[in-house]
Residue, then its C-alpha position, 0 to 999 in steps of 0.5 A: x500500500x502506497x501512502x499519498x503524500x500531502x500537497x504541503x508539509x505544514x510541519x516544516x512549513x514547506x510547499x511543493x514547487x507547483x504551489x505559487x506565492x499565495x499557496x495556490x496550486x497550479x490546478x486551483x489557478x486554472x479554476x479561478x474564473x473571469x481572469x481572477x488568476x491574472x488579476x492576482x498575478x498582476x497585483x502580486x507583481x505590483x506589490x513586489x515592485x513597490x517593495x523593491x522600488x525606493x521611495x524616490x525621495x533623496x535624504x534631503x527631500x525626506x528631511x525637508x518633508x519631515x521638517x515641514x510636517x513638524x512645522x505644521x504639527x507645531x502650528x496645530x498644537x499652538x492653535x489648539x493651546x492658545x484657544x484652550x488657554x483663552x477659553x479657560x481664562x474666559x471661563x474663570x472670568x465668567x465664574x469670578x464676575x458672573x458674565x454667564x458665558x459671555x467672557x468665554x465666548x469672547x475670549x475663544x473668538x478673540x483667540x481664534x481670530x488672532x491665531x488665524x491671523x498669525x497662522x496666515x501671516x506665517x504661511x505667507x511669509x514662508x511662501x514668500x521666502x521660497 
């Protein structure tokens, strides 16, 4: 009695040579309908090329990109922080003098308008330097 060998040796993590990258046998590839096997092959080729190809950015461009990201992230944190501080001061004024929320609204609006002015001014100055 001859024993039939399994298609893949899962204990050793080995597959038969007829299996492709995705673990499908050649017979199963032919069973896929509507060109699905061709689409999977194109997708696999595309993924391989993306992994092999460098990003196309030099180290200087990458550093510039990171600096730009850090600058804009800092602008966002500044924007949020100033509005938060003005909001807390407005809340304190409302509690202390009983303005009924008016001081908070005015303080937050002042912070928002002031920060928008400063952010736009900074961005325009940066663009003019380039």
